N, C-alpha and C positions, 0 to 999 in steps of 0.2 A: 287268436288275437294276441299281439305282442304288448307287453306292458312297458311303459316308458318310465324310467326312474330318474327323478330329478333330485339333486341334493338340496338340502335345506339352505345352503349358501347361495345356490342359484336362484331359489325362490326369493330369498331376501334381496338379492341383487335386482331381480326383476321388479319387485314391489318397491324397493327404495329408490331405484333409478329415477322415476318421474319426480319423486319428492325432492331429490337432490337437484334436479334440473330447475325446479320451481324455486328452490332456495337460492340457487346461484343467480337467478334472474332478479330476485328481490332488490339487491343493492343497485343494480343497473337502473331499475325504475325509480328507486329512491323516493323518499318523502321529504328529505331535507333540501334547503335552498341550494346548497353547494352541489348536491346530486343533480338538481335540475339544471344547473349550469353545465356540468359535465355531460349530461344527457343531450343538451342542446348542441354542444360542440361536437359530440360524436355523431349525432344525427345530421349535422351539417357536413360531415365528411372528414373531420379532423381525427388524426390517429396518434395514439400514444407513441412517443419516441420518434416521430417522423419530422422533427423540426428542421433537419438539414434540407429537406425538399420543400419546406414552406407549408406543410400540412400538420404540423405538430400540435397535439392536443393542448399542451400547457403553454408553450412559448407563443404559438400563433393564435390561440383562442382564449383559453382560461385567463392567462396573465393579463392580456389587454382588456378583457371584460372587467376583471376585478380591479385593475389599476386605473381604469378609465383613460387608457392611452390608445393611440393608433396601433394597428398591427405592425409587425416588422415589415420592411419593404418586400422581402422575399415571400411573404404569405400569399398563398395561391387561392384560398377560399375566403369569401367575405364572412365576417362575424355574424353569428345568428343573433336574432333579437332576444334580449334578456331584459326583463324589467328592472328598473332601478331598485324597486322594493326587494326583489330577489337577491340582487347583489348586496344590498345593505343587510338583509337577514343573514346571508352567508358570512359576511364580514363580522357580524355580531357573534355568530356561532363559532366561526373558525377564523380569527383575525389574521393568521398567516397564510390562509388559502389564496393561491394566485400570486404569491410573492416568489421571486426567483430564488432558487436554491443556491447556496454558496458553491462555487465551482461549476455551476450549471452553464448552459449555452449563453446566457445573458449576464454572467457574473461580472463582466467588465463594464457593462452598461450602467449609466447613472439614471436614477429615477428623476423625472422632471419635477421641478419645483412648482407648488401651487400658489 
């Protein structure tokens, strides 16, 4: 019978692999209110960086939810339902979350007056 030699590095990689995968999933599930908004947008079909086609995670979903404004006219997917309490909790924890970045796709747009 032949013996199979496995290096200690291979054993560590096999054992650590599932732990790394679980750790990578943890932020996606998130416990914070902002993570809940991101997860709702992603599960609705919005994609990071896809704003040119109307499916952008931030421009077409997160920003309108956080700012309480309608989606851009080119948005292709309707906004997911997110409770006002979740939005308020996210704003309290991260006041700039959902605000356009300087030089971003909506940099020239003005925020509506309340």
